[in-house]
N, C-alpha and C positions, 0 to 999 in steps of 0.2 A: 696675250698681250703684254704679260710682264716679260716675257723674252723680248719682246719689239721695243719695250721701253729701256730694257737693259743694254740691247744692242745700240740702240740711239745714244744713251749715256756714254757708252764706251767710245763710240765713234767720235763723240765730242771732246771728251778727255784726251784721246789720242791724238787728234789733230790739232789740240790746243784751242779749241773754240772757247770763247768767253763771251759773256756769262754762261755759267751754268748753274740753271735752277729749275723749279717744277714747270714753269712757264716754257723755257727754251727746249728743255728735254721733251715736254709733251708736243711741242710744235715740229721738232726734228723726227718724232715718232709718228707724227700725223694723227694726234689725237688732242682733245680738250684736255686744258689744264685740271678740270673737275675730275675727269677720267683718270688722269695721271694719279690723283690723290685717292682715288679708290683702291690703288695697289702699293702706292708707297708714301710715306708722310713728307718726303723730301728727296732733293736730289741726292745728298749725301747718304740716303738709306738706301738709294739703287747701288752705290759704291760699296756699302757695307754688305749688303746682299752677296755681290761678286766675291768679297774676301771671305765671308763667312762659308759659301758654296765651294771655294778652294780649299778651306781648312776642313770641311767635311770630306771632300774628294780624296785628301791625303790621308785621314783618318781611317776613311773606308777602304783605301788600297791596302793600308797596313793591317788592318783587322783581317783582310781577307788572305793575308799571306801566313801560311803555317810556321815558315821560318821566324818570321818577327814575333809571333805569340810566345816562341821558344827563348827569345832573347831576354838577357837580362835588362834591368832598367836603364842603364845609362846607354847601351848599345841601342834601344829602342829610340832613345833620344836622337841618337846620331841617323838611325834609319828615318826618322822623321824629316830631318834637314834634307838629306839625299832625295827622299820622294816630293818634298815640297818643290825643290827646283825642278825637278822633272815634270811634275804636273802643272807648275806655274809658267812653264816655257810658253805657253800659247797664251798667257797673260802678262808675258814681261814688260810691253810698253804700258800697259795698264798698271802694273804695279809700280814702274819708274815713276808714273805722273802722281800716283796716289799713296804710296808708303809714308809719306812724311805727314799726311793729313790725318790727325786725330781722330776726326770726326767720322772718316771713312774708315779708318784701321782699328777703331777702339772695340767694337764688338768681336772681331779677329781675336784681337790681342787678349780679350778676357777668356774666350774659348781656348786659345791656346794654352795660357796659364793655368786654366783649370785641368787641361789634358796633362800638361807637364807635372801640375800638384798630384795628379794620381799616379803618374810614373814615379815620382818623388816617394810616395806613399809606399809604392810597390817596392822600390828600392830600399826604404828602411825597414821594410818587413823581412826582405830576404837578405838583408845585410850588404846589399850591392852599393848602398850608400849609406853615410855614417849619420847618426843623429847629433849634431854638435849644437845643442841647447837652442836659443832662438834664431841662431843663424841659419838651421835648415828651413826656417820659414821663408827666408830669402831666395831659396833655390829657384823657385819658378820665375821670379823677376830676373835672376842672374841668367837663366836660360833664355828670358824674352830679349834681354840685352845682346844675348850671343846670336839669336836670329836675326835681331836688326842688323847686327855688324856682318852676318852672313850674306843678308840680302843686299847691303850696300857694296860689298865686294862683287857679288854675282853681277849686279847692274853695271859694274866697271870692266867685267871680265869680256877681254876680247879673244880669249885662247879658243881654239877649234874644239867642239864639243863641250866647251866650259870645264876642261879637264882641271884649270887652277882652281875653280871653284870647289871641285871635288878635294883636292887637296887642301884648300882652305877649311872646309869642313873639318877634316881630321886635325890639321894644325891648330885652328882657333879654338876647336872644342877640348883638345887634350888637357889646358891648364884647369878649366873650370870643373870639367868632369872627373879628372883625377883628384881635384880637391873635394870634390862631393863623395868620392867612393874612399875605401880603407887605404890610408896612406902613411907618410913617415909622422905625421902628426899623431895619429892613434898610435903608432909603435912607440913614440915618445911617451905618450899619455899612459900606455899600457905598463911600461918600464917603470915610470914614476910611482903608479898606483900598486906596483909589486913591492917596489922599494919601501915605499911609506907603510904597506901592511908588514913588511919584514920587520921594520924598526918599531912599529906597534908591537909586535909579538915579542921583541926583546925588551921593551919596557915593561909590558905587562908580565913578563916570564924572566926577571933578570938572571936567573940561575939556570937557565934552559940553555943547553949547548948548541951553538950555532952549526 
């Protein structure tokens, strides 16, 4: 019955039918409104389920990949995006109509950010990402904003096989992922720390030869 409700909801969303609520979805599915409520609390909850299922599908595909399990954290982030657009192809029209609707996407967003938080922690533990005081706490939010940007690009992409989206993933991800990883900032910081330590030694040992 839930599949029947989901199918009815998707048909209404993709065809631009309005209004979309518990009553109209139930009517399209050929059931009573009361029966609808035994499965979903609202029409938005149906859309939320579809998004959550897509996220679980992507995560499941990645976890089954032995290659993915061996990737460093930042490469796992890239793998998520590539896999999302492959798995999401069958939902592309639905994604187009719902990605901007917070009530529908909110649960997926939280699950995504939780997964990214785990990857960030993995990256910090393995030094694939750098801990930059409180800024590191914002890494999952930055990755969500990157995800949004890539989805918007994908929805506009008219290239054959969405090859431009593949290029965009690599291009748009480079700056934030490079920033999160060891980079020039860390080299400068390490140099400054080294010089400060040397200066400290000289002050505490004024007669020590350089």
